[in-house]
N, C-alpha and C positions, 0 to 999 in steps of 0.2 A: 504494500500500500504506500503510495507517495506521501511524503511528509513535507512540512514547511515550517519556517519560523515566523512568529508574529511579534512585532514590536509595537508596544502600546506606550504612547507619549501622552502624559496628563498635563494639560495646560490650564492657565488661569486659576491656580491655587491662590487663596487669599492669604495664606501664611505657610511657613515651613514647619509648623508645629505638628506633632503627632505622626500618624501613619496613613498611608494610602492602602486601602483594601480593595483588591481586584478579584472579580469572579469571572471566569471564562467558561461558558457552557454551550453545548450543542443541543440541549434539551429545552424546547419551548415551555414545558410545564414547570421547569425549575428556574426560570428567569424572572426577576433578577436575583433571587436569593441564593440559588445553588444549594438549598438546604438538603434535599433528598437526592441529589445528583451525584452518584458515586464516581462518575467520570469527569465531573467539573474540576477545573484547575483553579486553585485560589493562591494568591500571593499577597504578602504584606511587605511593603517597602517604606522606608522613611520618607516623609513628605518633602524633605530637602533634596531627594534624588528620585523624582517621579517618573522614571522611565523603566519599563518592565519588558523582559523578553521571555516569550514562551517558545521553547525549542522543540523541534521534531513533532509537531502536532499532525495528526492525520488530516489530509485535506478534506474540506467540507464546509458546511454552514455553521457559524458560531455567532454569539453575541457576548458583549463584555459589559459588566456593570462595575462602577467604581464608586467608593465612598471615601471622603476625606475625614478620617477618624481623628479629629484634632485633639481630643482629650485621651485617646488611647484606650478606650473602654471596649473595643472590639465590636461596636455596633453603631448604627446611624441614630444619633439622638434626635428626638422630635419634640415639638411643643404643640399640643392640640392637633396632632397628626401632620404637622408641617415640619419637614426636615430642618434642624438647626445647624447641621453640618453639610458640607458640599457633597454633591453626587454628580455622576455623569454616565453616559452610555455610548457604546460604539455607534458610529454614524451620526451622533449628536442630534437625535430626533427632538422635535418640539415636545415640550413637557406640558401636559394638562393636569388633570386631577389624577394623582397616582402615577406609578412608573409606566413607561411605554411598554407595549407588547413586544414579544420576541421579534416579530416580523419587522418592526420599526427600527430595531437595532441590529438586525441580522446582516452579516457580510459573509462572503464566500472566500475561504482561504484556498487559493489555487497555485500561487507561484512559490518560488523558493523562499522569498522573504516579503511579507506583507506588513503594512503599517496601519495603525488606527490612531488618529489624534483625537483625544477626548477632552472637550472643554468642560471644566467643572462649572456647576451652577450652585448658587447660594441663595436661599429664599429669606433667611433671617440673619 
C-alpha cells in the first residue's frame, strides 16, 4: 500500500503558551474527537513549535482537528458551550454552531508529501 507524509502547519496562534493537540482521522464518525478511533493518530507538541509531521500514512481521505490547549489540561475549555481556547481544522472550513462535519475538513493524501495549513480560531 502506498504511503505518504503529511505536514501540518498551525498558524495564527494567539500565544506560545501550552500545547497544540492534533487529531488525524480517516473515520467520519470519530471526527473531530478521535475518541473511539483506534486508528486515529494524535500528537501533542509545544505551542512555540506548531509544526507536526505524520510519517508513512496510508494514502486516502483524512481530516485533522487541532486545539490550542493553552493551560495544558488536555482538553478544549469552554464557557457556556463556547470554546475558550483556539481550535482549527484541515481545509479551514467556515465555522457555524458546533464543529464542521468530516466532509468539510476532508482532504485526500495522495502524493509523497502533502501539507495542510490550519488557521486557529479564537471565539473568547
